[in-house]
VMD Tcl script that builds the backbone (N, CA, C; Angstrom):
set m [mol new atoms 489]
animate dup $m
set s [atomselect $m all]
$s set {name element resname resid chain x y z} {
  {N N MET 1 A 27.673 25.618 -20.839}
  {CA C MET 1 A 28.203 24.755 -19.801}
  {C C MET 1 A 27.782 25.282 -18.441}
  {N N ASN 2 A 27.411 24.391 -17.551}
  {CA C ASN 2 A 26.967 24.748 -16.209}
  {C C ASN 2 A 28.184 24.968 -15.315}
  {N N ASP 3 A 28.285 26.157 -14.708}
  {CA C ASP 3 A 29.408 26.478 -13.826}
  {C C ASP 3 A 29.214 25.950 -12.417}
  {N N PHE 4 A 28.041 25.444 -12.119}
  {CA C PHE 4 A 27.758 24.960 -10.780}
  {C C PHE 4 A 28.021 23.460 -10.704}
  {N N PRO 5 A 28.603 23.003 -9.602}
  {CA C PRO 5 A 28.820 21.554 -9.475}
  {C C PRO 5 A 27.472 20.838 -9.362}
  {N N ALA 6 A 27.420 19.645 -9.893}
  {CA C ALA 6 A 26.193 18.844 -9.789}
  {C C ALA 6 A 25.939 18.528 -8.323}
  {N N GLU 7 A 24.673 18.527 -7.955}
  {CA C GLU 7 A 24.307 18.209 -6.575}
  {C C GLU 7 A 24.601 16.744 -6.295}
  {N N ASP 8 A 25.115 16.481 -5.122}
  {CA C ASP 8 A 25.378 15.112 -4.681}
  {C C ASP 8 A 24.058 14.347 -4.654}
  {N N PRO 9 A 24.004 13.160 -5.276}
  {CA C PRO 9 A 22.753 12.396 -5.278}
  {C C PRO 9 A 22.207 12.150 -3.864}
  {N N ARG 10 A 23.082 11.932 -2.900}
  {CA C ARG 10 A 22.621 11.707 -1.517}
  {C C ARG 10 A 21.892 12.940 -0.994}
  {N N GLU 11 A 22.399 14.136 -1.323}
  {CA C GLU 11 A 21.732 15.372 -0.886}
  {C C GLU 11 A 20.361 15.495 -1.547}
  {N N THR 12 A 20.309 15.142 -2.832}
  {CA C THR 12 A 19.026 15.168 -3.536}
  {C C THR 12 A 18.064 14.185 -2.896}
  {N N TYR 13 A 18.526 12.972 -2.646}
  {CA C TYR 13 A 17.674 11.956 -2.016}
  {C C TYR 13 A 17.154 12.453 -0.676}
  {N N GLU 14 A 18.021 13.016 0.126}
  {CA C GLU 14 A 17.606 13.475 1.455}
  {C C GLU 14 A 16.634 14.646 1.367}
  {N N ARG 15 A 16.863 15.549 0.429}
  {CA C ARG 15 A 15.958 16.702 0.284}
  {C C ARG 15 A 14.531 16.231 -0.023}
  {N N PHE 16 A 14.403 15.319 -0.965}
  {CA C PHE 16 A 13.066 14.867 -1.336}
  {C C PHE 16 A 12.492 13.877 -0.313}
  {N N MET 17 A 13.355 13.123 0.364}
  {CA C MET 17 A 12.848 12.237 1.412}
  {C C MET 17 A 12.294 13.061 2.567}
  {N N ARG 18 A 12.900 14.207 2.837}
  {CA C ARG 18 A 12.354 15.093 3.885}
  {C C ARG 18 A 10.957 15.573 3.500}
  {N N ALA 19 A 10.732 15.840 2.231}
  {CA C ALA 19 A 9.395 16.222 1.765}
  {C C ALA 19 A 8.419 15.055 1.954}
  {N N ALA 20 A 8.873 13.845 1.686}
  {CA C ALA 20 A 8.024 12.667 1.910}
  {C C ALA 20 A 7.744 12.491 3.403}
  {N N LEU 21 A 8.729 12.762 4.242}
  {CA C LEU 21 A 8.525 12.682 5.694}
  {C C LEU 21 A 7.517 13.730 6.170}
  {N N ASP 22 A 7.523 14.906 5.562}
  {CA C ASP 22 A 6.502 15.917 5.890}
  {C C ASP 22 A 5.118 15.384 5.563}
  {N N GLU 23 A 5.006 14.706 4.444}
  {CA C GLU 23 A 3.722 14.086 4.080}
  {C C GLU 23 A 3.339 13.007 5.091}
  {N N ALA 24 A 4.306 12.190 5.493}
  {CA C ALA 24 A 4.028 11.134 6.474}
  {C C ALA 24 A 3.476 11.733 7.754}
  {N N ALA 25 A 4.050 12.831 8.198}
  {CA C ALA 25 A 3.583 13.489 9.426}
  {C C ALA 25 A 2.139 13.951 9.275}
  {N N ALA 26 A 1.734 14.339 8.068}
  {CA C ALA 26 A 0.356 14.779 7.832}
  {C C ALA 26 A -0.638 13.636 8.041}
  {N N ALA 27 A -0.211 12.392 7.818}
  {CA C ALA 27 A -1.104 11.241 8.032}
  {C C ALA 27 A -1.480 11.109 9.503}
  {N N LEU 28 A -0.612 11.573 10.379}
  {CA C LEU 28 A -0.887 11.488 11.820}
  {C C LEU 28 A -2.094 12.332 12.211}
  {N N ASP 29 A -2.387 13.371 11.424}
  {CA C ASP 29 A -3.526 14.238 11.726}
  {C C ASP 29 A -4.851 13.495 11.704}
  {N N HIS 30 A -4.924 12.399 10.960}
  {CA C HIS 30 A -6.155 11.612 10.921}
  {C C HIS 30 A -5.895 10.167 11.334}
  {N N ASP 31 A -4.911 10.003 12.212}
  {CA C ASP 31 A -4.637 8.718 12.857}
  {C C ASP 31 A -4.389 7.592 11.863}
  {N N ASP 32 A -3.665 7.933 10.789}
  {CA C ASP 32 A -3.331 6.912 9.802}
  {C C ASP 32 A -1.854 6.568 9.908}
  {N N VAL 33 A -1.485 5.415 9.386}
  {CA C VAL 33 A -0.091 4.983 9.399}
  {C C VAL 33 A 0.739 6.048 8.677}
  {N N PRO 34 A 1.771 6.583 9.326}
  {CA C PRO 34 A 2.519 7.706 8.755}
  {C C PRO 34 A 3.488 7.309 7.646}
  {N N VAL 35 A 2.938 7.205 6.453}
  {CA C VAL 35 A 3.734 6.964 5.254}
  {C C VAL 35 A 3.467 8.131 4.320}
  {N N GLY 36 A 4.538 8.677 3.747}
  {CA C GLY 36 A 4.408 9.793 2.819}
  {C C GLY 36 A 5.185 9.536 1.554}
  {N N ALA 37 A 4.749 10.182 0.471}
  {CA C ALA 37 A 5.403 10.014 -0.821}
  {C C ALA 37 A 5.345 11.312 -1.607}
  {N N VAL 38 A 6.380 11.516 -2.424}
  {CA C VAL 38 A 6.377 12.612 -3.386}
  {C C VAL 38 A 6.865 12.073 -4.724}
  {N N VAL 39 A 6.349 12.652 -5.795}
  {CA C VAL 39 A 6.778 12.316 -7.149}
  {C C VAL 39 A 7.541 13.529 -7.675}
  {N N VAL 40 A 8.736 13.280 -8.185}
  {CA C VAL 40 A 9.628 14.350 -8.621}
  {C C VAL 40 A 9.899 14.226 -10.119}
  {N N HIS 41 A 9.781 15.363 -10.802}
  {CA C HIS 41 A 10.082 15.440 -12.232}
  {C C HIS 41 A 10.990 16.641 -12.451}
  {N N ASN 42 A 12.166 16.403 -13.030}
  {CA C ASN 42 A 13.125 17.478 -13.291}
  {C C ASN 42 A 13.408 18.323 -12.047}
  {N N GLY 43 A 13.577 17.662 -10.921}
  {CA C GLY 43 A 13.933 18.362 -9.693}
  {C C GLY 43 A 12.801 19.102 -9.018}
  {N N ARG 44 A 11.581 18.857 -9.453}
  {CA C ARG 44 A 10.401 19.554 -8.923}
  {C C ARG 44 A 9.360 18.539 -8.463}
  {N N ILE 45 A 8.789 18.768 -7.299}
  {CA C ILE 45 A 7.731 17.878 -6.813}
  {C C ILE 45 A 6.446 18.186 -7.579}
  {N N ILE 46 A 5.899 17.145 -8.225}
  {CA C ILE 46 A 4.663 17.319 -9.000}
  {C C ILE 46 A 3.503 16.511 -8.440}
  {N N GLY 47 A 3.775 15.720 -7.411}
  {CA C GLY 47 A 2.711 14.948 -6.773}
  {C C GLY 47 A 3.091 14.647 -5.337}
  {N N ARG 48 A 2.124 14.752 -4.442}
  {CA C ARG 48 A 2.332 14.475 -3.018}
  {C C ARG 48 A 1.203 13.602 -2.516}
  {N N GLY 49 A 1.527 12.810 -1.507}
  {CA C GLY 49 A 0.474 12.011 -0.892}
  {C C GLY 49 A 0.939 11.442 0.429}
  {N N HIS 50 A -0.025 11.171 1.268}
  {CA C HIS 50 A 0.228 10.462 2.526}
  {C C HIS 50 A -0.939 9.512 2.739}
  {N N ASN 51 A -0.722 8.496 3.552}
  {CA C ASN 51 A -1.784 7.520 3.780}
  {C C ASN 51 A -3.057 8.221 4.241}
  {N N GLU 52 A -4.158 7.866 3.603}
  {CA C GLU 52 A -5.463 8.412 3.971}
  {C C GLU 52 A -6.519 7.306 4.029}
  {N N ARG 53 A -6.076 6.089 4.292}
  {CA C ARG 53 A -7.028 4.971 4.339}
  {C C ARG 53 A -8.087 5.174 5.412}
  {N N GLU 54 A -7.664 5.605 6.582}
  {CA C GLU 54 A -8.619 5.800 7.679}
  {C C GLU 54 A -9.569 6.958 7.386}
  {N N ARG 55 A -9.019 8.063 6.931}
  {CA C ARG 55 A -9.848 9.251 6.679}
  {C C ARG 55 A -10.854 9.001 5.564}
  {N N LEU 56 A -10.416 8.345 4.493}
  {CA C LEU 56 A -11.282 8.104 3.335}
  {C C LEU 56 A -12.014 6.765 3.392}
  {N N GLN 57 A -11.598 5.896 4.338}
  {CA C GLN 57 A -12.126 4.527 4.387}
  {C C GLN 57 A -11.999 3.874 3.008}
  {N N ASP 58 A -10.787 3.971 2.468}
  {CA C ASP 58 A -10.469 3.475 1.137}
  {C C ASP 58 A -9.187 2.651 1.228}
  {N N PRO 59 A -9.254 1.357 0.953}
  {CA C PRO 59 A -8.053 0.521 1.070}
  {C C PRO 59 A -6.965 0.872 0.063}
  {N N THR 60 A -7.301 1.613 -0.982}
  {CA C THR 60 A -6.290 1.992 -1.972}
  {C C THR 60 A -5.671 3.359 -1.705}
  {N N ALA 61 A -6.062 4.026 -0.656}
  {CA C ALA 61 A -5.586 5.391 -0.375}
  {C C ALA 61 A -4.219 5.374 0.302}
  {N N HIS 62 A -3.273 4.707 -0.336}
  {CA C HIS 62 A -1.890 4.684 0.133}
  {C C HIS 62 A -1.184 5.947 -0.375}
  {N N ALA 63 A -0.148 6.345 0.322}
  {CA C ALA 63 A 0.609 7.549 -0.027}
  {C C ALA 63 A 1.057 7.536 -1.484}
  {N N GLU 64 A 1.609 6.415 -1.927}
  {CA C GLU 64 A 2.146 6.340 -3.280}
  {C C GLU 64 A 1.050 6.485 -4.334}
  {N N ILE 65 A -0.072 5.845 -4.109}
  {CA C ILE 65 A -1.179 5.898 -5.075}
  {C C ILE 65 A -1.673 7.334 -5.208}
  {N N LEU 66 A -1.846 8.009 -4.075}
  {CA C LEU 66 A -2.328 9.392 -4.101}
  {C C LEU 66 A -1.304 10.321 -4.764}
  {N N ALA 67 A -0.027 10.100 -4.499}
  {CA C ALA 67 A 1.020 10.922 -5.120}
  {C C ALA 67 A 1.095 10.660 -6.629}
  {N N LEU 68 A 0.984 9.407 -7.037}
  {CA C LEU 68 A 0.993 9.075 -8.468}
  {C C LEU 68 A -0.191 9.719 -9.183}
  {N N THR 69 A -1.359 9.666 -8.556}
  {CA C THR 69 A -2.558 10.264 -9.150}
  {C C THR 69 A -2.374 11.764 -9.339}
  {N N ALA 70 A -1.851 12.431 -8.315}
  {CA C ALA 70 A -1.616 13.878 -8.413}
  {C C ALA 70 A -0.604 14.190 -9.514}
  {N N ALA 71 A 0.456 13.393 -9.605}
  {CA C ALA 71 A 1.481 13.611 -10.629}
  {C C ALA 71 A 0.902 13.385 -12.031}
  {N N ALA 72 A 0.118 12.333 -12.187}
  {CA C ALA 72 A -0.486 12.050 -13.492}
  {C C ALA 72 A -1.424 13.180 -13.917}
  {N N GLN 73 A -2.163 13.727 -12.969}
  {CA C GLN 73 A -3.034 14.864 -13.280}
  {C C GLN 73 A -2.194 16.086 -13.681}
  {N N PHE 74 A -1.066 16.263 -13.010}
  {CA C PHE 74 A -0.196 17.399 -13.308}
  {C C PHE 74 A 0.360 17.318 -14.726}
  {N N VAL 75 A 0.871 16.143 -15.124}
  {CA C VAL 75 A 1.459 16.001 -16.460}
  {C C VAL 75 A 0.439 15.603 -17.520}
  {N N LYS 76 A -0.782 15.352 -17.074}
  {CA C LYS 76 A -1.880 14.967 -17.972}
  {C C LYS 76 A -1.579 13.681 -18.735}
  {N N SER 77 A -0.962 12.745 -18.015}
  {CA C SER 77 A -0.661 11.439 -18.595}
  {C C SER 77 A -0.462 10.436 -17.469}
  {N N TRP 78 A -0.880 9.207 -17.699}
  {CA C TRP 78 A -0.649 8.161 -16.703}
  {C C TRP 78 A 0.786 7.652 -16.775}
  {N N ARG 79 A 1.482 7.980 -17.856}
  {CA C ARG 79 A 2.881 7.568 -18.007}
  {C C ARG 79 A 3.783 8.578 -17.307}
  {N N LEU 80 A 4.504 8.113 -16.308}
  {CA C LEU 80 A 5.380 8.982 -15.513}
  {C C LEU 80 A 6.843 8.580 -15.722}
  {N N VAL 81 A 7.210 8.426 -16.996}
  {CA C VAL 81 A 8.513 7.851 -17.349}
  {C C VAL 81 A 9.712 8.674 -16.893}
  {N N GLU 82 A 9.593 9.933 -16.746}
  {CA C GLU 82 A 10.708 10.783 -16.336}
  {C C GLU 82 A 10.647 11.116 -14.850}
  {N N CYS 83 A 9.873 10.362 -14.093}
  {CA C CYS 83 A 9.618 10.697 -12.691}
  {C C CYS 83 A 10.272 9.725 -11.716}
  {N N ASP 84 A 10.616 10.270 -10.567}
  {CA C ASP 84 A 11.134 9.482 -9.453}
  {C C ASP 84 A 10.150 9.588 -8.308}
  {N N VAL 85 A 9.961 8.492 -7.588}
  {CA C VAL 85 A 9.069 8.475 -6.437}
  {C C VAL 85 A 9.906 8.283 -5.180}
  {N N TYR 86 A 9.705 9.162 -4.225}
  {CA C TYR 86 A 10.348 9.076 -2.914}
  {C C TYR 86 A 9.257 8.711 -1.928}
  {N N VAL 87 A 9.477 7.633 -1.187}
  {CA C VAL 87 A 8.464 7.173 -0.241}
  {C C VAL 87 A 9.153 6.713 1.034}
  {N N THR 88 A 8.526 6.968 2.165}
  {CA C THR 88 A 9.166 6.705 3.452}
  {C C THR 88 A 9.216 5.225 3.817}
  {N N LEU 89 A 8.388 4.406 3.201}
  {CA C LEU 89 A 8.348 2.967 3.483}
  {C C LEU 89 A 8.385 2.204 2.165}
  {N N GLU 90 A 9.100 1.103 2.156}
  {CA C GLU 90 A 9.155 0.253 0.960}
  {C C GLU 90 A 7.738 -0.022 0.464}
  {N N PRO 91 A 7.496 0.180 -0.830}
  {CA C PRO 91 A 6.146 -0.007 -1.371}
  {C C PRO 91 A 5.619 -1.437 -1.204}
  {N N CYS 92 A 4.303 -1.513 -0.992}
  {CA C CYS 92 A 3.618 -2.801 -0.935}
  {C C CYS 92 A 3.391 -3.309 -2.362}
  {N N VAL 93 A 2.772 -4.464 -2.501}
  {CA C VAL 93 A 2.522 -5.056 -3.819}
  {C C VAL 93 A 1.675 -4.128 -4.686}
  {N N MET 94 A 0.607 -3.565 -4.113}
  {CA C MET 94 A -0.275 -2.681 -4.887}
  {C C MET 94 A 0.491 -1.459 -5.394}
  {N N CYS 95 A 1.215 -0.813 -4.502}
  {CA C CYS 95 A 1.918 0.421 -4.867}
  {C C CYS 95 A 3.087 0.156 -5.806}
  {N N ALA 96 A 3.824 -0.919 -5.559}
  {CA C ALA 96 A 4.921 -1.277 -6.457}
  {C C ALA 96 A 4.369 -1.566 -7.851}
  {N N GLY 97 A 3.264 -2.282 -7.912}
  {CA C GLY 97 A 2.634 -2.569 -9.201}
  {C C GLY 97 A 2.181 -1.306 -9.913}
  {N N ALA 98 A 1.612 -0.378 -9.171}
  {CA C ALA 98 A 1.175 0.883 -9.776}
  {C C ALA 98 A 2.358 1.655 -10.343}
  {N N MET 99 A 3.477 1.628 -9.625}
  {CA C MET 99 A 4.659 2.354 -10.112}
  {C C MET 99 A 5.261 1.687 -11.341}
  {N N VAL 100 A 5.218 0.360 -11.390}
  {CA C VAL 100 A 5.661 -0.354 -12.588}
  {C C VAL 100 A 4.770 0.042 -13.760}
  {N N HIS 101 A 3.460 0.016 -13.558}
  {CA C HIS 101 A 2.532 0.347 -14.644}
  {C C HIS 101 A 2.627 1.805 -15.066}
  {N N ALA 102 A 2.962 2.700 -14.130}
  {CA C ALA 102 A 3.122 4.117 -14.462}
  {C C ALA 102 A 4.456 4.393 -15.153}
  {N N ARG 103 A 5.327 3.381 -15.179}
  {CA C ARG 103 A 6.639 3.486 -15.814}
  {C C ARG 103 A 7.561 4.508 -15.128}
  {N N VAL 104 A 7.427 4.638 -13.794}
  {CA C VAL 104 A 8.319 5.581 -13.117}
  {C C VAL 104 A 9.768 5.158 -13.334}
  {N N ARG 105 A 10.631 6.133 -13.344}
  {CA C ARG 105 A 12.045 5.882 -13.614}
  {C C ARG 105 A 12.746 5.252 -12.418}
  {N N ARG 106 A 12.461 5.796 -11.219}
  {CA C ARG 106 A 13.208 5.373 -10.035}
  {C C ARG 106 A 12.310 5.447 -8.803}
  {N N ILE 107 A 12.512 4.491 -7.897}
  {CA C ILE 107 A 11.834 4.487 -6.596}
  {C C ILE 107 A 12.909 4.572 -5.527}
  {N N ILE 108 A 12.798 5.561 -4.680}
  {CA C ILE 108 A 13.730 5.741 -3.573}
  {C C ILE 108 A 12.893 5.641 -2.306}
  {N N PHE 109 A 13.214 4.672 -1.454}
  {CA C PHE 109 A 12.418 4.541 -0.231}
  {C C PHE 109 A 13.303 4.561 0.999}
  {N N GLY 110 A 12.664 4.817 2.130}
  {CA C GLY 110 A 13.372 4.925 3.397}
  {C C GLY 110 A 13.474 3.600 4.123}
  {N N ALA 111 A 12.430 3.255 4.875}
  {CA C ALA 111 A 12.434 2.048 5.696}
  {C C ALA 111 A 12.067 0.824 4.866}
  {N N TYR 112 A 12.752 -0.267 5.135}
  {CA C TYR 112 A 12.380 -1.550 4.525}
  {C C TYR 112 A 11.160 -2.094 5.253}
  {N N ASP 113 A 10.326 -2.850 4.529}
  {CA C ASP 113 A 9.134 -3.446 5.123}
  {C C ASP 113 A 9.265 -4.967 5.075}
  {N N PRO 114 A 9.738 -5.575 6.177}
  {CA C PRO 114 A 9.970 -7.022 6.180}
  {C C PRO 114 A 8.692 -7.862 6.190}
  {N N LYS 115 A 7.527 -7.213 6.302}
  {CA C LYS 115 A 6.262 -7.960 6.290}
  {C C LYS 115 A 5.535 -7.879 4.959}
  {N N ALA 116 A 5.649 -6.736 4.278}
  {CA C ALA 116 A 4.863 -6.564 3.057}
  {C C ALA 116 A 5.608 -5.832 1.950}
  {N N GLY 117 A 6.905 -5.655 2.079}
  {CA C GLY 117 A 7.668 -4.926 1.074}
  {C C GLY 117 A 7.683 -5.641 -0.266}
  {N N ALA 118 A 7.531 -4.867 -1.340}
  {CA C ALA 118 A 7.477 -5.465 -2.676}
  {C C ALA 118 A 8.518 -4.863 -3.618}
  {N N SER 119 A 9.573 -4.327 -3.025}
  {CA C SER 119 A 10.684 -3.808 -3.837}
  {C C SER 119 A 11.987 -4.444 -3.386}
  {N N GLY 120 A 11.902 -5.739 -3.071}
  {CA C GLY 120 A 13.091 -6.486 -2.726}
  {C C GLY 120 A 13.051 -7.218 -1.402}
  {N N SER 121 A 12.231 -6.782 -0.454}
  {CA C SER 121 A 12.219 -7.433 0.872}
  {C C SER 121 A 11.477 -8.768 0.860}
  {N N VAL 122 A 10.173 -8.713 0.725}
  {CA C VAL 122 A 9.351 -9.931 0.715}
  {C C VAL 122 A 9.089 -10.356 -0.729}
  {N N TYR 123 A 8.736 -9.396 -1.544}
  {CA C TYR 123 A 8.492 -9.598 -2.972}
  {C C TYR 123 A 9.407 -8.660 -3.736}
  {N N ASP 124 A 9.542 -8.904 -5.032}
  {CA C ASP 124 A 10.321 -7.989 -5.861}
  {C C ASP 124 A 9.544 -7.669 -7.131}
  {N N ILE 125 A 8.396 -7.057 -6.945}
  {CA C ILE 125 A 7.556 -6.665 -8.080}
  {C C ILE 125 A 8.317 -5.715 -9.004}
  {N N THR 126 A 9.050 -4.779 -8.414}
  {CA C THR 126 A 9.745 -3.762 -9.204}
  {C C THR 126 A 10.918 -4.323 -9.998}
  {N N GLY 127 A 11.391 -5.493 -9.637}
  {CA C GLY 127 A 12.512 -6.096 -10.354}
  {C C GLY 127 A 12.139 -7.317 -11.161}
  {N N ASP 128 A 10.856 -7.591 -11.269}
  {CA C ASP 128 A 10.395 -8.786 -11.974}
  {C C ASP 128 A 10.497 -8.583 -13.483}
  {N N GLY 129 A 11.423 -9.284 -14.104}
  {CA C GLY 129 A 11.662 -9.157 -15.534}
  {C C GLY 129 A 10.520 -9.612 -16.417}
  {N N ARG 130 A 9.545 -10.295 -15.851}
  {CA C ARG 130 A 8.382 -10.712 -16.640}
  {C C ARG 130 A 7.427 -9.545 -16.893}
  {N N LEU 131 A 7.571 -8.481 -16.108}
  {CA C LEU 131 A 6.709 -7.310 -16.285}
  {C C LEU 131 A 7.321 -6.384 -17.333}
  {N N ASN 132 A 6.499 -5.467 -17.838}
  {CA C ASN 132 A 6.924 -4.621 -18.952}
  {C C ASN 132 A 7.900 -3.515 -18.575}
  {N N HIS 133 A 8.138 -3.292 -17.296}
  {CA C HIS 133 A 9.023 -2.204 -16.870}
  {C C HIS 133 A 9.624 -2.543 -15.514}
  {N N GLN 134 A 10.868 -2.186 -15.313}
  {CA C GLN 134 A 11.539 -2.360 -14.033}
  {C C GLN 134 A 12.201 -1.033 -13.658}
  {N N PRO 135 A 11.588 -0.295 -12.735}
  {CA C PRO 135 A 12.221 0.950 -12.300}
  {C C PRO 135 A 13.477 0.651 -11.486}
  {N N ALA 136 A 14.409 1.583 -11.490}
  {CA C ALA 136 A 15.559 1.483 -10.592}
  {C C ALA 136 A 15.035 1.674 -9.168}
  {N N VAL 137 A 15.632 0.994 -8.210}
  {CA C VAL 137 A 15.174 1.076 -6.816}
  {C C VAL 137 A 16.366 1.303 -5.907}
  {N N GLU 138 A 16.194 2.211 -4.962}
  {CA C GLU 138 A 17.201 2.420 -3.924}
  {C C GLU 138 A 16.481 2.520 -2.593}
  {N N GLY 139 A 16.822 1.615 -1.683}
  {CA C GLY 139 A 16.205 1.607 -0.361}
  {C C GLY 139 A 17.174 2.036 0.715}
  {N N GLY 140 A 16.618 2.331 1.875}
  {CA C GLY 140 A 17.432 2.669 3.031}
  {C C GLY 140 A 17.835 4.128 3.116}
  {N N VAL 141 A 17.219 4.999 2.329}
  {CA C VAL 141 A 17.542 6.426 2.386}
  {C C VAL 141 A 16.877 7.024 3.626}
  {N N MET 142 A 17.679 7.559 4.513}
  {CA C MET 142 A 17.195 8.107 5.788}
  {C C MET 142 A 16.382 7.054 6.548}
  {N N GLU 143 A 16.840 5.831 6.454}
  {CA C GLU 143 A 16.109 4.694 7.008}
  {C C GLU 143 A 15.768 4.861 8.487}
  {N N ASN 144 A 16.707 5.338 9.282}
  {CA C ASN 144 A 16.454 5.468 10.723}
  {C C ASN 144 A 15.319 6.437 11.011}
  {N N VAL 145 A 15.302 7.567 10.326}
  {CA C VAL 145 A 14.255 8.568 10.535}
  {C C VAL 145 A 12.908 8.014 10.067}
  {N N CYS 146 A 12.903 7.391 8.901}
  {CA C CYS 146 A 11.662 6.833 8.349}
  {C C CYS 146 A 11.132 5.704 9.225}
  {N N SER 147 A 12.010 4.881 9.752}
  {CA C SER 147 A 11.591 3.790 10.637}
  {C C SER 147 A 11.047 4.323 11.951}
  {N N ARG 148 A 11.705 5.348 12.485}
  {CA C ARG 148 A 11.325 5.876 13.799}
  {C C ARG 148 A 9.894 6.397 13.818}
  {N N ILE 149 A 9.477 7.130 12.784}
  {CA C ILE 149 A 8.112 7.678 12.774}
  {C C ILE 149 A 7.084 6.548 12.788}
  {N N LEU 150 A 7.388 5.452 12.098}
  {CA C LEU 150 A 6.485 4.298 12.082}
  {C C LEU 150 A 6.495 3.574 13.429}
  {N N GLN 151 A 7.681 3.353 13.967}
  {CA C GLN 151 A 7.788 2.672 15.266}
  {C C GLN 151 A 7.070 3.448 16.353}
  {N N ASP 152 A 7.248 4.756 16.371}
  {CA C ASP 152 A 6.593 5.593 17.382}
  {C C ASP 152 A 5.075 5.534 17.243}
  {N N PHE 153 A 4.590 5.554 16.003}
  {CA C PHE 153 A 3.152 5.481 15.753}
  {C C PHE 153 A 2.569 4.171 16.296}
  {N N PHE 154 A 3.191 3.047 15.933}
  {CA C PHE 154 A 2.646 1.762 16.365}
  {C C PHE 154 A 2.797 1.554 17.871}
  {N N LYS 155 A 3.818 2.108 18.449}
  {CA C LYS 155 A 3.988 2.044 19.911}
  {C C LYS 155 A 2.820 2.783 20.588}
  {N N ARG 156 A 2.478 3.965 20.083}
  {CA C ARG 156 A 1.333 4.723 20.632}
  {C C ARG 156 A 0.025 3.974 20.404}
  {N N GLN 157 A -0.125 3.372 19.229}
  {CA C GLN 157 A -1.351 2.624 18.926}
  {C C GLN 157 A -1.521 1.447 19.884}
  {N N ARG 158 A -0.449 0.709 20.125}
  {CA C ARG 158 A -0.516 -0.434 21.046}
  {C C ARG 158 A -0.826 0.028 22.456}
  {N N ALA 159 A -0.253 1.163 22.873}
  {CA C ALA 159 A -0.492 1.678 24.220}
  {C C ALA 159 A -1.943 2.068 24.404}
  {N N MET 160 A -2.606 2.467 23.300}
  {CA C MET 160 A -4.016 2.848 23.368}
  {C C MET 160 A -4.948 1.675 23.042}
  {N N GLY 161 A -4.359 0.491 22.837}
  {CA C GLY 161 A -5.178 -0.680 22.525}
  {C C GLY 161 A -5.677 -0.739 21.111}
  {N N LYS 162 A -5.039 -0.016 20.204}
  {CA C LYS 162 A -5.436 -0.011 18.775}
  {C C LYS 162 A -4.402 -0.790 17.979}
  {N N LYS 163 A -4.787 -1.182 16.804}
  {CA C LYS 163 A -3.942 -1.832 15.791}
  {C C LYS 163 A -3.018 -2.846 16.417}
}
mol reanalyze $m
mol bondsrecalc $m
mol representation Tube
mol addrep $m
């Protein structure tokens, strides 16, 4: 029997969301949209990623895709059934679809994406019963912090005449 109290799920969510936020900050180093993701298995981060579309000139180089790839390489399987994904922004259609196909257990995201979100905002790929898997989804974790990094980035981009 474990003598230690179970960790509060909110504390767990915040701990791993902070790791995703660290990844998001790394995207700023190459002037990319600051979105970060981590894949967690048994309380351990096994995959990390941040947007690298600009650096790689690859439209699929989203934080979630890169984190899923790293996690799959770590476990040597494309099936990530015991894994949770923490991401700073609600996944888009591509990323939500990849997580459904990878069979991730849970998606925890920070900021909602009212323009392209695919985990309940604009689309609900992750909850579509016609697909072979529906991960549990929880949004709004550290939403203010996750939103702020994006808002600040786009404010700077507009001030410089970009994006």
